[in-house]
N, C-alpha and C positions, 0 to 999 in steps of 0.2 A: 491754767486751763489746758495743760498738756493732754493731748488726746492720743489714743492708740491709733495706729494706721488702720487696723481692722475696723475700728469704729468709724473712722473717716470714710473708708471705702463703702460702708453701708449707707452713707448719706446720699441724698439726691443732688443733682447739679445745683438746684436752688439753695439747698442747705449748705453746700460747699461755698457758694458765693457769699452767703450771709456770714459763714464762719470766717472767710477770708477778710471781709470788711470788718468784722469784730476784732480779729487779730491785728489788723493794720491800725485800727483805732487805739487798741491797747498799746501798740508799739509807739504811736505818737505820744500818748499820755506818758509812757515811760521815758521817752526822749525829753519831754518837757520837764519831768521830775528830775532827770539827770542834769539838765541844763541849769535848773534852779537849785541844784545840789540837795534835793530831797530824796533821791533814789538811795534806797538802803540795800536792796537785793539786786545787784547788777547781773546775776546769773539769769534773771528773768528775761533779759534782752535776748540772750542766746536761745532760750526755750521758745520764745514767741517767734523769733526769726525762723527757727527750724520747723515750727508748726505751720507757718506760712509757706515754707518750701514744700512741706508734705502735701498741703492742700493743692498747691500749684502742680506738683508732680502727678497727683491723682487726676486732676482736671486734664492735664496734657496726655496722660495715658488713655483716658477715655476718648479724647479728641482723636488720637491716633488709632484707637481701637485695639490697644495692647492689653488692656485689663480684661479679666474674666467678666467683670461687671458690665463693661461696654458690650461684649458679645451677647450677654444674657438680655440686655435691654433692646437689642436690635431684632 
C-alpha cells in the first residue's frame, strides 16, 4: 500500500489518522506472521514502517505550520 508523499499531503487530517491506524494494524499482522514464520516478503516491513513515518512527518509539519497545506487551511 505504499503511497506517494504527494498523495498523502492531499489527505485531510482525519484521513491521515485512518491511514496511520491502517498501517499500524498491517504492521502488527506482519509481525504476527513473522513470529509464526509465515512471512514470505520481509521487505514489506520496511515499506510499512516508512509509510507510517511519512504520515507522522506530514502530521507534524501541519502541526508546526511548516507545510504549504497547513498555511492554505488557515
